[in-house]
N, C-alpha and C positions, 0 to 999 in steps of 0.2 A: 402475567403480563408476559409477552414473546418479544424475547431479542432480536433486533434488526440481523436480518442474514448478513455474514462480515467472508469474505473474499482476500485473501494473499495473491497478491501476482508480483510474481520476482522479474526482475529486469524491467519492471513499471515504469523505467524513467524515460524511456526511449524505443521508438518503432511497435515492435507488435503488441510488445507487454504492456505500453500506452495505451495505444488503439485499446486494449484489452480490458485496463484502468478504466477506460474512462466510459467505456459500455458501460461495464457492471455500477459504476457512480448513475447512468443515468437510469438505471434501473433499480436504483432504490437500495441497493447493496453499502456493508460500510466497507469501505476500500484500505487495503494495505499497501500502500505502493513503496515497494520493495525497490534501491537503487543500492548499486554497488562503489560508484566512484561521483558522481555527481547528484548533492545533493541540491543544487539550483534544479537541475533536469527536474528530480523526483518534486521538488516544490512548488515547480508550473502543472505536473501533472495533475496536482492536488488540485490547484488554484483551478483547472479547466475542470477540473470534476465539479468544481462549485458545491461539495456535498461535506457539511461539516461535520460528517462520519468517517472523511479520508484523511490519512497522515502517511506521511513518508516517513520510511524507517532505513538506515543504511543496516546494510549484512552482508558477508559475503555467503551464500548458501551454499559455500563449498565446507565450512567451515560449521559443526553441530554449535558449540557453545554460541555462535552468534547465529545464529538459529533460533538456539534457546533463548536469547536476552533478547532477540527482534518480536516473538509472540509473547514475551512476558511483557513485554510494553505495550504492545498493542492491548492485551488484555487490559493493561489497568487505564487505557485512553478513550478504546471504543467502549 
């Protein structure tokens, strides 16, 4: 069985990041929507994707431990 392709989009709660995340969703990818401050905006992007394989995860990508935790959470969820 082939696992669904997955993409992590950082800064995906707004602007260009949100646009990129939504596009990958329309192409059938599982999408990890990374946000730093706004959970509400991150969840709105997940809702806009409308893909049951999209999740929003908070992490500061400048912090290695937070990035590692984000990847672990996404592996467990998607």
